[in-house]
N, C-alpha and C positions, 0 to 999 in steps of 0.2 A: 254343270259341265265337269265337274270332279269326278262325276261317276263314270265319264268316258274316258279317263286317263289310261284305263286298262288297253284301249286300242291303239296307242300311240306305239309301244313296243311291236305290237303284231304288225301295224302297216310298216313301220321301219324294217322290220325283219324280213317282211314280204319283198320289199324294195330291194333289199339287200340280196336276197335270193333270186330275184329276177335279174339283178346285175351279175350276180357270178354266173348264172345259165346262159346270158348273153354273152359273156367272156369266155365261155366254154369251161368254167371252173366247176369242181363238184363243191357240194355243201361242206364236206371235210376240209377243204383247202380254205375255206371262208370261215371256218369256226372262230376265229379269233376275232373276225368282224361281228359275229354274233354275240360275243362276249362283251364287245365294247358296246354295242347297241343296248343291252341287257343293263349294263353298268350305268350308262349314261341315264337311260330312262330311271332306273332305280333312284339315282341322285336327284334328276329332275321332279319327280312323283314326291320323294321325300322332301324335297324343298317346299314345295306347294302345299304339302299336308302341313308341315311346320308353319308355313305362313298363314294358313287357315285357322290354325288353333292360336297363334300368336295375335291376328287380328280380330277374331272371334270374341 
């Protein structure tokens, strides 16, 4: 399952992009949201990697 973690930010960014498109906003208007998504996923994946090494 750990090998599929790279899909999480891609899927979340895709949903954000579709949301922006549905609201009539450009990607440039939602760049802050993309940054938050990438930051959140970096922290989340980092946490799981640390837990993997701690419990292994």
